[in-house]
C-alpha positions as CSV (number, residue, x, y, z in Angstrom):
1,M,0.0,0.0,0.0
2,T,2.9,2.4,0.6
3,G,4.7,1.5,-2.6
4,E,8.3,2.6,-2.4
5,G,8.0,3.0,1.4
6,G,7.3,5.8,3.7
7,K,9.2,7.2,6.6
8,A,8.4,5.8,10.1
9,W,7.4,8.4,12.7
10,V,7.8,6.5,15.9
11,Y,6.0,7.3,19.2
12,G,5.5,5.3,22.4
13,D,2.5,4.0,24.3
14,D,-0.7,5.9,25.0
15,V,-0.6,8.5,22.3
16,D,-4.0,10.1,22.9
17,T,-6.5,11.8,20.7
18,D,-5.8,15.2,22.4
19,A,-2.3,15.0,21.0
20,L,-3.5,14.0,17.5
21,A,-6.3,16.6,17.4
22,P,-5.6,19.3,20.0
23,G,-8.8,20.6,21.6
24,A,-7.9,24.3,21.0
25,Y,-8.2,23.7,17.3
26,M,-11.3,21.5,17.1
27,K,-13.5,24.2,15.7
28,A,-11.0,25.2,13.0
29,P,-10.9,23.8,9.5
30,I,-9.1,20.4,9.1
31,E,-6.1,22.2,7.5
32,V,-5.5,24.2,10.7
33,L,-6.2,21.3,13.0
34,A,-3.9,19.0,11.1
35,A,-1.1,21.6,11.3
36,H,-1.1,21.0,15.1
37,C,-1.3,17.2,14.9
38,L,1.1,15.7,17.5
39,E,2.7,19.0,18.3
40,A,2.6,18.2,22.0
41,V,4.6,15.0,21.4
42,D,6.7,16.1,18.3
43,P,6.5,19.8,17.3
44,G,8.0,19.0,13.9
45,F,5.6,16.2,12.9
46,A,2.9,18.1,11.0
47,A,5.5,20.1,9.0
48,G,7.7,17.2,8.3
49,V,5.4,14.3,7.5
50,R,5.0,13.5,3.9
51,P,2.3,11.5,1.9
52,G,3.0,7.8,2.3
53,D,4.7,8.1,5.7
54,V,3.7,5.7,8.5
55,V,3.0,6.6,12.1
56,V,4.2,3.9,14.6
57,G,3.0,3.6,18.1
58,G,3.2,1.3,21.1
59,R,0.3,0.1,23.2
60,N,-3.1,1.8,23.2
61,F,-2.6,4.2,20.4
62,G,-5.5,6.7,20.1
63,L,-6.8,6.5,23.6
64,G,-9.0,9.3,24.9
65,S,-12.0,10.9,23.4
66,S,-14.0,9.6,20.5
67,R,-13.1,12.6,18.3
68,E,-12.8,11.3,14.7
69,Q,-10.7,14.4,13.9
70,A,-7.7,12.5,15.4
71,A,-7.7,10.0,12.5
72,Q,-8.9,12.7,10.0
73,A,-5.8,14.9,10.8
74,L,-3.4,12.0,10.1
75,R,-5.2,11.2,6.9
76,H,-5.2,14.9,5.8
77,L,-1.5,15.0,6.3
78,G,-1.0,12.0,4.0
79,V,-0.2,9.4,6.5
80,A,-0.6,6.0,4.7
81,A,-1.0,3.9,7.8
82,V,-0.7,3.7,11.6
83,V,1.0,0.7,13.0
84,A,0.9,0.0,16.7
85,E,1.0,-2.9,19.2
86,S,-2.6,-2.1,20.1
87,F,-5.3,0.6,19.5
88,A,-8.0,2.2,21.5
89,G,-11.2,0.8,20.0
90,L,-12.9,4.0,19.0
91,F,-9.7,5.4,17.3
92,H,-9.3,2.1,15.4
93,R,-12.8,2.2,14.1
94,N,-12.8,5.9,13.4
95,A,-9.6,5.5,11.4
96,L,-11.0,2.7,9.2
97,N,-14.2,4.7,8.7
98,L,-12.2,7.6,7.5
99,G,-10.1,5.6,5.1
100,L,-6.9,5.4,7.3
101,A,-5.3,1.9,7.5
102,V,-4.5,0.8,11.0
103,L,-2.5,-2.3,11.7
104,V,-2.0,-4.2,14.9
105,C,1.7,-5.3,15.0
106,P,3.1,-7.0,18.0
107,E,6.6,-6.1,16.8
108,A,6.0,-2.4,16.3
109,R,8.6,-1.5,18.9
110,T,11.4,-2.9,16.7
111,I,10.8,-0.1,14.2
112,R,13.0,2.9,14.5
113,F,12.3,6.5,13.7
114,G,13.2,7.3,10.1
115,A,13.1,3.7,8.8
116,R,11.6,3.3,5.4
117,L,8.5,1.0,5.6
118,R,6.4,-0.7,3.0
119,V,3.1,-1.6,4.4
120,D,0.7,-4.2,3.0
121,P,-2.5,-4.0,5.1
122,A,-4.4,-6.8,3.3
123,A,-1.5,-9.3,3.8
124,G,-0.8,-8.0,7.3
125,R,2.9,-7.4,6.4
126,I,5.4,-4.7,7.0
127,E,8.7,-4.6,5.2
128,N,11.4,-2.5,6.8
129,L,13.3,-1.4,3.8
130,T,16.1,0.1,6.0
131,T,16.9,-3.1,7.9
132,G,15.4,-5.8,5.6
133,A,13.2,-7.1,8.5
134,R,9.7,-8.4,7.7
135,L,7.0,-7.9,10.4
136,A,3.7,-9.8,10.7
137,C,0.6,-7.8,11.6
138,E,-3.1,-8.6,11.8
139,P,-4.3,-8.4,8.2
140,I,-7.2,-6.1,7.5
141,P,-10.1,-8.2,6.2
142,G,-11.1,-7.9,2.6
143,F,-14.4,-6.1,3.2
144,L,-12.6,-3.4,5.2
145,M,-9.8,-3.2,2.6
146,E,-12.5,-2.5,0.0
147,M,-13.8,0.3,2.3
148,L,-10.3,1.7,2.7
149,R,-9.7,1.7,-1.1
150,D,-13.0,3.6,-1.5
151,G,-11.8,6.3,0.9
152,G,-13.7,5.3,4.0
153,L,-17.2,4.4,5.1
154,V,-19.1,7.3,3.6
155,P,-17.6,7.1,0.1
156,H,-17.9,3.3,0.3
157,L,-21.6,3.5,1.1
158,E,-22.2,6.1,-1.6
159,K,-20.5,3.9,-4.1
160,R,-22.7,0.9,-3.1
161,L,-25.8,3.0,-3.3
162,R,-24.9,4.3,-6.7
163,A,-24.4,0.7,-7.9
164,Q,-27.7,-0.4,-6.4
165,R,-29.6,2.5,-8.1
166,K,-27.9,1.6,-11.4
167,D,-28.9,-2.0,-11.0
168,A,-32.5,-1.0,-10.1
169,C,-33.0,1.2,-13.1
170,P,-33.9,-0.5,-16.4
């Protein structure tokens, strides 16, 4: 999914939704909110992250409030996937609903900041292009991969409704 590989942005355990989508910017447009994504943890993240990069966390990534803007900010910045040992349930579901791949990877701690990663969510595989290591993750099921390819839940449902209408019309 990440083609030639993206840079790993590595953080620890318990990265919360307040760090991903700071409350002070919640009423601002997504462009403004995303510019402050993770600034409490890494002030250079939003300015330095590039499309195709991968955020790597430890345990309980995305804990805290149910704000979907946490995943939305990462996606807006071009993050291709989030890899972590475990996710808070609401963040995990919000990410998938918004078209952001999230992979549970027991070996996430072996990834170092700046490593080039190629992520294959459908196969549940990460290739560390820097070290040559291959890491196994929980694969994302086919029906969720289809939703991710469509851009998230809403675009996926819109696509399905269009297809149903087309099939219903003679």
